[in-house]
Backbone as ProteinMPNN parsed JSONL, in Angstrom:
{"seq_chain_A": "MVGRSGRRPGKPGTRDTILDAARAVFAERGYDASTIRAIATSAAVDPALVHHYFGTKEQLFLAAMRFPVNPGEVLPKVLAGDRAALGERLVRMFVTVWDSPAGAAGVALLRSAVSSEWTARLLREFLTTQVLRRVLDHLDVDPAEVPLRGSLVASQLVGLALMRYVIRLEPVASAAPETLIATVGPTVHRYLTGDLGRPAAEVGPPSPR", "coords_chain_A": {"N_chain_A": [[-1.457, 59.254, 17.142], [-4.419, 60.89, 16.228], [-6.279, 60.946, 13.336], [-7.807, 63.659, 11.403], [-11.307, 63.99, 11.274], [-14.151, 63.828, 9.017], [-15.188, 65.113, 5.724], [-12.812, 64.774, 3.134], [-10.873, 67.461, 1.811], [-11.119, 68.837, -1.525], [-8.984, 68.527, -4.464], [-6.131, 70.718, -4.826], [-7.108, 73.864, -6.02], [-9.66, 73.098, -6.633], [-11.804, 74.528, -5.53], [-11.714, 76.979, -6.935], [-12.181, 75.999, -9.472], [-14.823, 75.125, -9.243], [-16.078, 77.592, -8.789], [-15.599, 78.894, -11.241], [-17.043, 77.232, -12.939], [-19.579, 77.628, -11.854], [-20.063, 80.349, -12.408], [-20.225, 80.235, -15.194], [-22.449, 78.543, -15.591], [-24.518, 79.911, -14.2], [-24.573, 82.263, -15.717], [-25.375, 81.287, -18.181], [-27.793, 79.852, -17.741], [-29.246, 81.292, -15.9], [-30.163, 82.257, -12.536], [-32.372, 80.903, -11.265], [-32.837, 78.592, -12.825], [-30.477, 77.245, -12.642], [-28.649, 74.587, -11.1], [-27.161, 72.912, -8.277], [-26.251, 70.395, -8.972], [-25.92, 70.604, -11.773], [-23.884, 72.484, -11.884], [-21.866, 71.116, -10.536], [-21.475, 69.007, -12.328], [-20.483, 70.432, -14.533], [-18.094, 71.283, -13.423], [-16.887, 68.904, -13.039], [-16.995, 67.494, -10.592], [-18.121, 65.944, -7.529], [-21.471, 66.593, -6.468], [-21.71, 66.808, -3.692], [-19.293, 67.858, -2.955], [-19.439, 70.465, -3.814], [-21.381, 71.464, -2.086], [-19.917, 71.133, 0.219], [-17.892, 73.058, 0.022], [-19.338, 75.461, -0.375], [-21.94, 75.409, 0.654], [-25.106, 76.395, 0.257], [-26.984, 76.984, -2.821], [-27.462, 79.696, -3.082], [-25.405, 80.816, -1.511], [-23.228, 79.974, -2.995], [-23.684, 81.392, -5.342], [-23.341, 84.049, -4.459], [-20.647, 83.946, -3.774], [-19.551, 83.454, -6.279], [-20.169, 85.822, -7.551], [-18.612, 87.592, -6.18], [-19.503, 89.654, -4.555], [-19.622, 92.383, -2.221], [-21.341, 92.28, 0.04], [-23.933, 90.342, 1.645], [-27.058, 90.359, 0.387], [-29.247, 89.161, 1.606], [-28.75, 89.441, 4.271], [-28.645, 92.168, 4.835], [-30.901, 93.408, 3.722], [-33.308, 92.828, 5.234], [-33.259, 94.77, 7.28], [-33.644, 97.047, 5.804], [-36.212, 96.655, 4.847], [-37.712, 96.676, 7.12], [-39.66, 98.786, 9.27], [-41.049, 102.107, 8.668], [-43.031, 102.177, 5.838], [-43.226, 104.35, 4.153], [-40.743, 105.459, 3.993], [-39.181, 103.697, 2.628], [-37.82, 103.788, 0.142], [-35.8, 105.669, 0.667], [-34.39, 104.325, 2.685], [-33.422, 102.145, 1.25], [-31.707, 103.355, -0.611], [-29.921, 104.478, 1.204], [-28.744, 102.198, 2.364], [-27.517, 101.176, 0.055], [-25.679, 103.216, -0.73], [-24.121, 103.32, 1.581], [-22.85, 100.8, 1.609], [-21.403, 100.879, -0.837], [-19.795, 103.095, -0.443], [-18.074, 102.197, 1.462], [-14.99, 100.403, 2.317], [-15.454, 97.845, 1.34], [-16.864, 98.284, -0.931], [-15.23, 98.405, -3.135], [-15.102, 95.976, -4.449], [-17.621, 95.876, -5.592], [-17.417, 97.993, -7.411], [-15.473, 96.99, -9.148], [-16.886, 94.848, -10.218], [-18.954, 96.205, -11.515], [-17.529, 97.679, -13.446], [-16.579, 95.564, -14.992], [-18.969, 94.48, -15.911], [-19.849, 96.404, -17.668], [-18.257, 96.07, -19.888], [-18.342, 93.395, -20.491], [-20.494, 90.994, -21.655], [-21.024, 88.559, -20.505], [-20.447, 88.954, -17.76], [-22.305, 90.945, -17.358], [-24.705, 89.541, -17.576], [-24.567, 87.985, -15.261], [-24.646, 90.026, -13.339], [-27.193, 91.088, -13.813], [-28.754, 88.875, -13.053], [-28.059, 88.754, -10.372], [-29.008, 91.238, -9.326], [-31.726, 90.947, -9.911], [-32.598, 88.517, -8.631], [-31.474, 88.487, -6.052], [-31.707, 91.003, -4.897], [-33.831, 92.858, -5.959], [-36.063, 91.137, -6.171], [-36.365, 90.296, -3.525], [-37.075, 92.687, -2.292], [-39.401, 93.584, -3.684], [-41.144, 91.435, -3.388], [-41.881, 91.811, -0.845], [-43.685, 93.809, -0.892], [-47.001, 95.04, -1.496], [-47.853, 94.997, -4.439], [-49.016, 95.208, -7.841], [-48.574, 92.183, -9.461], [-48.087, 92.145, -12.199], [-46.745, 94.463, -12.624], [-44.323, 94.187, -11.464], [-41.85, 93.426, -12.898], [-41.301, 95.822, -14.368], [-41.171, 97.766, -12.341], [-38.997, 96.78, -10.856], [-36.928, 96.975, -12.771], [-36.816, 99.736, -13.139], [-36.032, 100.624, -10.595], [-33.51, 99.417, -10.5], [-32.297, 100.829, -12.574], [-31.952, 103.329, -11.425], [-30.287, 102.816, -9.165], [-28.02, 101.428, -10.21], [-27.284, 103.273, -12.118], [-26.636, 105.421, -10.443], [-24.439, 104.302, -9.08], [-22.675, 103.97, -11.22], [-22.205, 106.625, -12.078], [-21.199, 107.797, -9.721], [-19.06, 106.196, -8.759], [-17.588, 105.067, -10.873], [-17.528, 106.621, -13.386], [-17.394, 108.971, -12.08], [-18.746, 111.473, -11.968], [-19.102, 114.833, -11.259], [-21.362, 116.995, -9.459], [-22.073, 114.62, -8.212], [-20.24, 112.611, -7.589], [-18.804, 113.465, -5.356], [-20.745, 114.112, -3.572], [-22.454, 114.45, -0.44], [-23.543, 111.584, 1.415], [-26.13, 111.91, 2.596], [-27.28, 113.818, 0.954], [-27.618, 112.439, -1.464], [-29.338, 110.424, -0.6], [-31.588, 111.907, 0.098], [-32.351, 112.983, -2.349], [-32.366, 110.977, -4.373], [-33.705, 108.912, -3.118], [-36.634, 109.407, -2.882], [-37.411, 109.085, -5.568], [-36.733, 106.412, -6.098], [-38.459, 105.279, -4.268], [-40.966, 105.914, -5.367], [-40.863, 104.39, -7.688], [-40.977, 101.895, -6.52], [-43.431, 101.748, -5.077], [-45.256, 103.682, -5.911], [-47.502, 105.473, -8.206], [-47.045, 104.58, -11.449], [-47.852, 105.775, -13.716], [-49.289, 106.052, -17.036], [-48.527, 105.256, -20.403], [-48.982, 107.562, -23.12], [-50.115, 106.351, -25.367], [-51.616, 104.321, -24.26], [-53.413, 105.679, -22.744], [-54.88, 107.086, -24.603], [-56.315, 109.354, -27.083], [-56.997, 112.846, -26.327], [-60.203, 113.823, -25.039], [-62.708, 115.208, -27.179], [-63.549, 118.674, -27.078]], "CA_chain_A": [[-2.049, 60.459, 16.596], [-5.74, 60.645, 15.671], [-6.485, 61.743, 12.135], [-8.984, 64.527, 11.38], [-12.496, 63.369, 10.693], [-14.897, 64.678, 8.094], [-14.92, 64.921, 4.309], [-11.525, 65.285, 2.692], [-10.998, 68.561, 0.868], [-10.81, 68.48, -2.896], [-7.632, 68.805, -4.916], [-5.826, 72.149, -4.903], [-7.737, 74.5, -7.172], [-11.037, 72.633, -6.825], [-12.74, 75.61, -5.201], [-11.736, 77.914, -8.06], [-12.814, 75.313, -10.598], [-16.266, 75.169, -8.996], [-16.523, 78.97, -8.994], [-15.611, 79.156, -12.684], [-18.189, 76.506, -13.492], [-20.797, 78.277, -11.371], [-20.265, 81.58, -13.179], [-20.648, 79.869, -16.549], [-23.805, 77.987, -15.542], [-25.429, 80.988, -13.825], [-24.687, 83.19, -16.837], [-26.072, 80.635, -19.287], [-29.139, 79.386, -17.404], [-29.92, 82.139, -14.925], [-30.079, 81.741, -11.169], [-33.445, 79.973, -10.914], [-32.721, 77.332, -13.565], [-29.208, 76.59, -12.335], [-28.689, 73.663, -9.97], [-25.872, 72.46, -7.764], [-25.835, 69.225, -9.744], [-25.425, 71.051, -13.076], [-22.598, 73.148, -11.651], [-20.912, 70.058, -10.211], [-21.184, 68.302, -13.576], [-19.615, 71.298, -15.326], [-16.786, 71.328, -12.759], [-16.394, 67.517, -12.949], [-16.838, 67.112, -9.191], [-19.332, 65.433, -6.899], [-22.276, 67.675, -5.9], [-21.437, 66.951, -2.257], [-18.116, 68.702, -2.786], [-19.909, 71.843, -3.975], [-22.003, 71.807, -0.797], [-18.847, 71.186, 1.218], [-17.182, 74.334, -0.088], [-20.16, 76.671, -0.451], [-23.228, 75.3, 1.334], [-26.299, 76.463, -0.571], [-26.844, 77.607, -4.14], [-27.388, 81.144, -2.875], [-24.054, 81.144, -1.046], [-22.333, 79.776, -4.132], [-23.894, 82.511, -6.262], [-22.705, 85.233, -3.881], [-19.203, 83.762, -3.902], [-19.215, 83.586, -7.69], [-20.295, 87.234, -7.908], [-17.628, 88.369, -5.417], [-20.151, 90.876, -4.089], [-19.093, 92.663, -0.883], [-22.261, 91.99, 1.134], [-25.013, 89.408, 1.364], [-28.326, 91.09, 0.469], [-30.149, 88.492, 2.532], [-28.445, 89.866, 5.63], [-28.841, 93.61, 5.031], [-32.206, 93.886, 3.266], [-34.355, 92.836, 6.27], [-33.247, 96.052, 7.983], [-34.212, 98.025, 4.883], [-37.646, 96.4, 4.708], [-38.379, 96.933, 8.397], [-39.908, 100.202, 9.538], [-42.083, 102.845, 7.96], [-43.009, 101.93, 4.395], [-43.105, 105.619, 3.44], [-39.323, 105.802, 3.859], [-38.492, 102.526, 2.097], [-36.889, 104.192, -0.906], [-34.644, 106.318, 1.275], [-33.59, 103.315, 3.386], [-32.741, 101.334, 0.244], [-30.584, 104.151, -1.124], [-28.951, 104.612, 2.29], [-27.991, 100.939, 2.431], [-26.736, 101.076, -1.163], [-24.552, 104.154, -0.673], [-23.259, 102.936, 2.706], [-22.025, 99.67, 1.185], [-20.491, 101.259, -1.914], [-18.83, 104.061, 0.081], [-17.177, 101.51, 2.384], [-13.9, 99.69, 1.636], [-15.987, 96.667, 0.646], [-17.458, 98.701, -2.196], [-14.278, 98.246, -4.238], [-15.489, 94.773, -5.202], [-18.768, 96.251, -6.4], [-16.936, 98.824, -8.514], [-14.814, 96.088, -10.096], [-17.942, 94.096, -10.882], [-19.657, 97.117, -12.415], [-16.639, 97.942, -14.586], [-16.538, 94.365, -15.822], [-20.279, 94.294, -16.54], [-19.984, 97.365, -18.766], [-17.495, 95.613, -21.054], [-18.477, 91.954, -20.702], [-21.883, 90.537, -21.627], [-21.064, 87.435, -19.566], [-20.565, 89.52, -16.422], [-23.569, 91.681, -17.323], [-25.762, 88.563, -17.285], [-24.479, 87.647, -13.839], [-25.099, 91.171, -12.561], [-28.659, 91.137, -13.945], [-29.308, 87.816, -12.215], [-27.847, 89.132, -8.976], [-29.947, 92.299, -8.975], [-33.107, 90.457, -10.008], [-32.957, 87.458, -7.679], [-30.975, 88.676, -4.688], [-32.052, 92.328, -4.373], [-35.144, 93.384, -6.326], [-37.112, 90.179, -5.829], [-36.562, 90.332, -2.075], [-37.762, 93.928, -1.928], [-40.737, 93.671, -4.275], [-41.989, 90.396, -2.795], [-42.304, 92.322, 0.459], [-44.647, 94.88, -1.104], [-48.291, 94.682, -2.082], [-47.965, 95.667, -5.728], [-49.551, 94.382, -8.917], [-47.512, 91.308, -9.987], [-47.785, 92.485, -13.587], [-45.871, 95.639, -12.639], [-43.064, 93.89, -10.766], [-40.649, 93.546, -13.739], [-41.021, 97.216, -14.692], [-40.734, 98.444, -11.12], [-37.647, 96.331, -10.544], [-35.991, 97.535, -13.744], [-36.678, 101.166, -12.87], [-35.201, 100.763, -9.391], [-32.146, 99.074, -10.887], [-31.743, 101.909, -13.388], [-31.532, 104.398, -10.52], [-29.18, 102.405, -8.309], [-26.833, 101.153, -11.024], [-26.887, 104.554, -12.691], [-25.969, 106.169, -9.383], [-23.131, 103.687, -8.857], [-21.827, 104.242, -12.375], [-21.815, 108.03, -12.072], [-20.471, 108.165, -8.5], [-17.866, 105.408, -8.461], [-16.828, 104.691, -12.068], [-17.306, 107.82, -14.195], [-17.083, 110.005, -11.097], [-19.339, 112.728, -12.432], [-19.364, 115.798, -10.196], [-21.043, 116.845, -8.037], [-22.558, 113.364, -7.635], [-19.12, 111.809, -7.092], [-18.364, 113.904, -4.029], [-21.907, 114.535, -2.781], [-22.638, 113.797, 0.853], [-24.555, 110.525, 1.339], [-27.464, 112.394, 2.926], [-27.807, 114.506, -0.224], [-28.069, 111.412, -2.405], [-30.488, 109.745, 0.0], [-32.736, 112.807, 0.056], [-32.753, 113.286, -3.727], [-32.629, 109.759, -5.143], [-34.616, 108.061, -2.357], [-38.048, 109.534, -3.258], [-37.628, 108.521, -6.903], [-36.724, 104.962, -5.933], [-39.681, 104.907, -3.557], [-42.09, 105.962, -6.314], [-40.755, 103.225, -8.55], [-41.347, 100.711, -5.748], [-44.8, 101.704, -4.552], [-46.112, 104.761, -6.394], [-48.187, 105.388, -9.487], [-46.057, 104.651, -12.519], [-48.399, 106.488, -14.848], [-49.599, 105.247, -18.212], [-48.094, 105.893, -21.647], [-50.036, 108.265, -23.845], [-50.766, 105.415, -26.278], [-52.591, 103.558, -23.502], [-54.46, 106.576, -22.254], [-55.729, 107.429, -25.733], [-56.338, 110.787, -27.417], [-57.846, 113.64, -25.442], [-61.621, 113.908, -25.419], [-63.011, 116.457, -27.872], [-64.272, 119.642, -26.269]], "C_chain_A": [[-3.378, 60.113, 15.939], [-5.929, 61.549, 14.46], [-7.744, 62.577, 12.227], [-10.13, 63.812, 10.701], [-13.153, 64.334, 9.726], [-14.467, 64.437, 6.659], [-13.559, 65.503, 3.933], [-11.724, 66.449, 1.727], [-10.645, 68.096, -0.532], [-9.371, 68.804, -3.234], [-7.392, 70.307, -4.903], [-6.426, 72.747, -6.175], [-9.165, 74.087, -7.396], [-12.045, 73.748, -6.571], [-12.851, 76.6, -6.359], [-12.394, 77.288, -9.29], [-14.332, 75.344, -10.454], [-16.803, 76.57, -9.243], [-16.587, 79.311, -10.473], [-16.805, 78.473, -13.343], [-19.495, 77.165, -13.094], [-21.088, 79.545, -12.17], [-20.78, 81.272, -14.58], [-22.088, 79.376, -16.554], [-24.817, 79.071, -15.19], [-25.643, 81.959, -14.986], [-25.51, 82.598, -17.97], [-27.537, 80.346, -18.959], [-29.939, 80.362, -16.549], [-29.919, 81.468, -13.57], [-31.118, 80.656, -10.906], [-33.269, 78.614, -11.58], [-31.415, 76.595, -13.285], [-29.359, 75.703, -11.104], [-27.274, 73.322, -9.532], [-25.36, 71.286, -8.593], [-25.267, 69.642, -11.103], [-24.053, 71.71, -12.942], [-21.523, 72.118, -11.335], [-20.505, 69.29, -11.464], [-20.226, 69.113, -14.435], [-18.207, 71.349, -14.756], [-16.148, 69.943, -12.647], [-16.075, 67.13, -11.509], [-18.161, 66.552, -8.693], [-20.139, 66.604, -6.334], [-22.026, 67.895, -4.412], [-20.235, 67.854, -2.008], [-18.476, 70.18, -2.952], [-20.545, 72.316, -2.673], [-20.934, 71.961, 0.289], [-18.155, 72.546, 1.217], [-18.102, 75.54, 0.119], [-21.509, 76.58, 0.26], [-24.378, 75.293, 0.351], [-26.01, 77.08, -1.938], [-26.712, 79.12, -4.006], [-25.989, 81.567, -2.431], [-23.028, 80.98, -2.163], [-22.455, 80.942, -5.108], [-23.209, 83.78, -5.75], [-21.186, 85.148, -3.993], [-18.755, 83.948, -5.351], [-19.257, 85.047, -8.14], [-19.21, 88.092, -7.27], [-18.233, 89.684, -4.923], [-19.796, 91.107, -2.623], [-20.02, 92.336, 0.275], [-23.286, 90.972, 0.676], [-26.336, 90.155, 1.496], [-29.307, 90.467, 1.456], [-29.925, 88.898, 3.975], [-28.756, 91.339, 5.869], [-30.236, 94.092, 4.645], [-33.306, 93.811, 4.323], [-34.4, 94.145, 7.054], [-33.855, 97.148, 7.109], [-35.733, 97.893, 4.832], [-38.412, 96.641, 6.0], [-38.616, 98.438, 8.549], [-40.976, 100.789, 8.641], [-41.963, 102.639, 6.455], [-42.786, 103.224, 3.615], [-41.657, 106.027, 3.218], [-38.514, 104.66, 3.255], [-37.455, 102.901, 1.048], [-35.63, 104.817, -0.347], [-33.769, 105.302, 2.01], [-32.814, 102.452, 2.399], [-31.531, 102.083, -0.319], [-29.511, 104.314, -0.046], [-28.091, 103.353, 2.402], [-27.036, 100.828, 1.239], [-25.491, 101.957, -1.085], [-23.591, 103.778, 0.453], [-22.327, 101.804, 2.316], [-20.983, 100.11, 0.164], [-19.468, 102.293, -1.454], [-17.798, 103.406, 1.006], [-16.038, 100.846, 1.612], [-14.385, 98.473, 0.854], [-16.55, 97.018, -0.726], [-16.528, 98.558, -3.38], [-14.617, 97.027, -5.09], [-16.684, 95.067, -6.095], [-18.363, 97.084, -7.599], [-16.273, 97.954, -9.58], [-15.843, 95.29, -10.893], [-18.665, 94.97, -11.896], [-18.815, 97.431, -13.643], [-16.627, 96.752, -15.538], [-17.844, 94.174, -16.575], [-20.478, 95.228, -17.727], [-19.323, 96.838, -20.033], [-17.685, 94.135, -21.386], [-19.94, 91.535, -20.585], [-22.055, 89.4, -20.633], [-21.234, 87.943, -18.144], [-21.874, 90.292, -16.287], [-24.737, 90.745, -17.021], [-25.765, 88.2, -15.808], [-24.993, 88.789, -12.975], [-26.613, 91.311, -12.635], [-29.304, 90.086, -13.05], [-29.189, 88.175, -10.737], [-28.866, 90.186, -8.55], [-31.377, 91.776, -8.93], [-33.459, 89.508, -8.87], [-32.573, 87.763, -6.244], [-31.384, 90.009, -4.076], [-33.502, 92.676, -4.678], [-36.273, 92.427, -5.961], [-37.406, 90.207, -4.341], [-37.352, 91.564, -1.657], [-39.207, 93.918, -2.423], [-41.673, 92.593, -3.752], [-42.536, 90.833, -1.444], [-43.442, 93.332, 0.331], [-45.931, 94.352, -1.746], [-48.481, 95.482, -3.366], [-48.494, 94.682, -6.758], [-48.425, 93.514, -9.482], [-47.116, 91.648, -11.422], [-46.823, 93.663, -13.689], [-44.487, 95.36, -12.05], [-41.841, 94.005, -11.676], [-40.291, 94.998, -14.053], [-40.519, 97.965, -13.465], [-39.293, 98.057, -10.77], [-36.611, 96.918, -11.479], [-35.763, 99.016, -13.497], [-35.815, 101.421, -11.635], [-33.747, 100.477, -9.733], [-31.506, 100.187, -11.704], [-31.247, 103.052, -12.521], [-30.286, 104.002, -9.736], [-27.9, 102.151, -9.112], [-26.345, 102.434, -11.681], [-26.148, 105.413, -11.68], [-24.559, 105.624, -9.143], [-22.17, 104.012, -10.0], [-21.321, 105.685, -12.359], [-20.924, 108.39, -10.88], [-19.113, 107.472, -8.388], [-17.014, 105.047, -9.672], [-16.505, 105.926, -12.913], [-16.926, 109.007, -13.327], [-17.508, 111.387, -11.579], [-19.641, 113.632, -11.246], [-20.628, 116.598, -10.519], [-21.532, 115.543, -7.394], [-21.419, 112.587, -6.979], [-18.716, 112.189, -5.676], [-19.521, 114.353, -3.136], [-21.97, 113.777, -1.462], [-23.705, 112.714, 0.724], [-25.969, 111.02, 1.621], [-28.105, 113.15, 1.763], [-28.358, 113.514, -1.226], [-29.317, 110.697, -1.89], [-31.746, 110.604, -0.139], [-33.241, 113.053, -1.363], [-33.127, 112.052, -4.537], [-33.675, 108.884, -4.451], [-36.076, 108.183, -2.761], [-38.356, 108.956, -4.636], [-37.665, 107.0, -6.843], [-38.005, 104.507, -5.253], [-40.894, 104.927, -4.495], [-42.054, 104.771, -7.253], [-41.197, 101.953, -7.822], [-42.841, 100.64, -5.467], [-45.755, 102.697, -5.19], [-46.779, 104.463, -7.72], [-47.157, 105.567, -10.596], [-46.554, 105.451, -13.708], [-48.674, 105.542, -16.004], [-49.133, 105.979, -19.454], [-49.258, 106.526, -22.377], [-50.803, 107.33, -24.766], [-51.833, 104.595, -25.576], [-53.729, 104.424, -23.036], [-55.411, 106.947, -23.375], [-55.737, 108.925, -25.972], [-57.238, 111.548, -26.475], [-59.272, 113.715, -25.961], [-61.894, 115.226, -26.112], [-63.801, 117.387, -26.955], [-65.538, 120.098, -26.976]], "O_chain_A": [[-3.461, 59.15, 15.177], [-5.761, 62.765, 14.548], [-8.645, 62.273, 13.009], [-9.955, 63.126, 9.694], [-12.768, 65.499, 9.625], [-13.533, 63.682, 6.387], [-13.203, 66.598, 4.368], [-12.647, 66.425, 0.912], [-9.958, 67.089, -0.709], [-8.623, 69.299, -2.39], [-8.342, 71.088, -4.962], [-6.269, 72.199, -7.266], [-9.838, 74.652, -8.258], [-13.021, 73.894, -7.307], [-13.953, 77.013, -6.723], [-13.079, 77.969, -10.053], [-15.047, 75.565, -11.432], [-17.868, 76.728, -9.841], [-17.539, 79.955, -10.914], [-17.485, 79.054, -14.189], [-20.418, 77.256, -13.903], [-22.23, 79.786, -12.563], [-21.662, 81.961, -15.091], [-22.867, 79.752, -17.43], [-25.873, 79.148, -15.818], [-26.76, 82.423, -15.213], [-26.254, 83.312, -18.643], [-28.418, 80.565, -19.789], [-31.165, 80.273, -16.479], [-29.701, 80.261, -13.461], [-30.78, 79.597, -10.378], [-33.529, 77.586, -10.955], [-31.272, 75.431, -13.66], [-30.105, 76.029, -10.181], [-26.321, 73.427, -10.304], [-24.166, 71.2, -8.881], [-24.251, 69.101, -11.541], [-23.175, 71.516, -13.783], [-20.394, 72.232, -11.812], [-19.333, 68.96, -11.643], [-19.276, 68.571, -14.999], [-17.234, 71.446, -15.504], [-15.003, 69.819, -12.211], [-15.041, 66.525, -11.228], [-19.191, 66.673, -9.357], [-19.55, 67.527, -5.772], [-22.115, 69.021, -3.922], [-20.161, 68.532, -0.984], [-17.884, 71.044, -2.305], [-20.285, 73.428, -2.213], [-21.045, 72.818, 1.166], [-17.87, 73.112, 2.272], [-17.692, 76.533, 0.721], [-22.161, 77.607, 0.448], [-24.609, 74.29, -0.323], [-24.932, 77.625, -2.175], [-25.941, 79.748, -4.731], [-25.452, 82.561, -2.921], [-22.076, 81.755, -2.261], [-21.454, 81.423, -5.638], [-22.572, 84.498, -6.52], [-20.517, 86.145, -4.268], [-17.703, 84.532, -5.612], [-18.481, 85.46, -9.002], [-18.915, 89.187, -7.751], [-17.55, 90.707, -4.881], [-19.68, 90.15, -1.858], [-19.547, 92.13, 1.393], [-23.486, 90.763, -0.521], [-26.708, 90.547, 2.601], [-30.106, 91.173, 2.072], [-30.808, 88.723, 4.815], [-29.096, 91.723, 6.988], [-30.71, 95.089, 5.19], [-34.186, 94.672, 4.317], [-35.48, 94.583, 7.452], [-34.501, 98.066, 7.614], [-36.451, 98.891, 4.779], [-39.633, 96.795, 5.976], [-37.861, 99.254, 8.019], [-41.704, 100.075, 7.952], [-40.912, 102.898, 5.869], [-42.212, 103.193, 2.526], [-41.372, 106.85, 2.349], [-37.288, 104.653, 3.359], [-36.336, 102.388, 1.066], [-34.526, 104.539, -0.816], [-32.542, 105.399, 1.968], [-31.678, 102.067, 2.672], [-30.457, 101.503, -0.481], [-28.319, 104.29, -0.353], [-26.868, 103.433, 2.521], [-25.882, 100.431, 1.4], [-24.38, 101.494, -1.344], [-22.377, 103.903, 0.296], [-21.142, 101.833, 2.65], [-19.81, 99.756, 0.282], [-18.377, 102.365, -2.019], [-16.761, 104.002, 1.297], [-16.105, 100.736, 0.388], [-13.803, 98.11, -0.168], [-16.694, 96.147, -1.583], [-16.982, 98.586, -4.524], [-14.441, 97.046, -6.308], [-16.762, 94.572, -7.219], [-18.904, 96.905, -8.69], [-16.487, 98.159, -10.775], [-15.686, 95.085, -12.096], [-18.955, 94.529, -13.007], [-19.33, 97.448, -14.761], [-16.662, 96.926, -16.756], [-17.844, 93.757, -17.733], [-21.185, 94.893, -18.677], [-19.783, 97.129, -21.137], [-17.243, 93.672, -22.437], [-20.553, 91.704, -19.531], [-23.098, 89.281, -19.991], [-22.067, 87.43, -17.396], [-22.485, 90.293, -15.219], [-25.656, 91.116, -16.29], [-26.82, 88.115, -15.179], [-25.695, 88.557, -11.99], [-27.253, 91.619, -11.63], [-30.288, 90.369, -12.367], [-30.105, 87.93, -9.953], [-29.516, 90.034, -7.516], [-32.145, 92.114, -8.029], [-34.491, 89.669, -8.218], [-33.265, 87.348, -5.314], [-31.407, 90.137, -2.852], [-34.319, 92.779, -3.763], [-37.326, 92.86, -5.491], [-38.566, 90.149, -3.935], [-38.202, 91.49, -0.769], [-40.128, 94.211, -1.661], [-42.881, 92.816, -3.677], [-43.529, 90.291, -0.959], [-44.089, 93.673, 1.321], [-45.923, 93.341, -2.448], [-49.171, 96.501, -3.387], [-48.425, 93.468, -6.564], [-47.416, 94.051, -9.94], [-45.964, 91.465, -11.817], [-46.162, 93.844, -14.712], [-43.591, 96.2, -12.131], [-40.861, 94.631, -11.273], [-39.119, 95.37, -14.012], [-39.548, 98.716, -13.548], [-38.477, 98.914, -10.429], [-35.532, 97.318, -11.041], [-34.64, 99.502, -13.63], [-34.973, 102.319, -11.629], [-32.851, 101.207, -9.308], [-30.316, 100.466, -11.554], [-30.236, 103.679, -12.837], [-29.332, 104.775, -9.656], [-26.824, 102.61, -8.73], [-25.14, 102.663, -11.791], [-25.153, 106.058, -12.012], [-23.603, 106.39, -9.019], [-20.994, 104.295, -9.771], [-20.139, 105.934, -12.599], [-20.001, 109.194, -11.014], [-18.131, 108.086, -7.971], [-15.83, 104.748, -9.517], [-15.335, 106.238, -13.13], [-16.234, 109.924, -13.767], [-16.721, 112.334, -11.589], [-20.36, 113.235, -10.329], [-20.935, 116.851, -11.684], [-21.425, 115.372, -6.18], [-21.61, 111.974, -5.929], [-18.329, 111.328, -4.886], [-19.297, 114.913, -2.063], [-21.585, 112.61, -1.382], [-24.68, 112.901, -0.005], [-26.913, 110.596, 0.954], [-29.325, 113.13, 1.602], [-29.44, 113.717, -1.778], [-30.236, 110.404, -2.655], [-32.825, 110.101, -0.451], [-34.429, 113.304, -1.561], [-34.092, 112.076, -5.301], [-34.445, 108.193, -5.118], [-36.724, 107.158, -2.973], [-39.433, 108.402, -4.852], [-38.524, 106.37, -7.46], [-38.573, 103.475, -5.612], [-41.752, 104.047, -4.417], [-43.096, 104.203, -7.579], [-41.733, 101.036, -8.445], [-43.449, 99.578, -5.606], [-46.968, 102.563, -5.022], [-46.651, 103.375, -8.281], [-46.48, 106.592, -10.664], [-45.78, 105.774, -14.61], [-48.325, 104.363, -15.947], [-49.316, 107.192, -19.562], [-50.395, 106.069, -22.26], [-52.012, 107.487, -24.937], [-52.831, 104.211, -26.186], [-54.871, 103.974, -22.941], [-56.61, 107.109, -23.146], [-55.221, 109.687, -25.154], [-58.147, 110.968, -25.881], [-59.513, 113.675, -27.168], [-61.376, 116.261, -25.694], [-64.621, 116.935, -26.155], [-66.282, 120.919, -26.441]]}, "name": "protein", "num_of_chains": 1, "seq": "MVGRSGRRPGKPGTRDTILDAARAVFAERGYDASTIRAIATSAAVDPALVHHYFGTKEQLFLAAMRFPVNPGEVLPKVLAGDRAALGERLVRMFVTVWDSPAGAAGVALLRSAVSSEWTARLLREFLTTQVLRRVLDHLDVDPAEVPLRGSLVASQLVGLALMRYVIRLEPVASAAPETLIATVGPTVHRYLTGDLGRPAAEVGPPSPR"}
């Protein structure tokens, strides 16, 4: 009998130990500052074992978040096509995922983020690095406006998810997807590419007549 080749799997529970360590490191340091080596150290395993189970840091982050879809796989379709309809395509993708059976994981994550600062940090990192950064890097907007634009988009999408799937506020909870796409999409699009306006304090007092 010929034995199986390749790296031996870790001890039972090693995968869960790595995920727990990853969540703690991502929450403490943020996605960009976290490294596979730091996560491996926290889990008391060899970094090669982390790669063995999860591949890249991005894949590990998605596994740690338990999010139902990989934004890197669905967002290219959102970003392709007419820029004038970008906001509507983003909302369509969002509602399609959350309305599907896979959306249950997103609802669980959102419920946890409302009550847990630790989970809220992970959700902020996920939205910032895996969703909003991918979208805004695709657009020709003032870099100084990127944080505000991203936060505004997140406020619409997370607010929509909270009202539709957690609080279940009617008629948003039972609205047809096309209704939400047509009403929320233009607002998201303005936050992405439109004129954000200037606060009155920046504009200054009106000119005397």
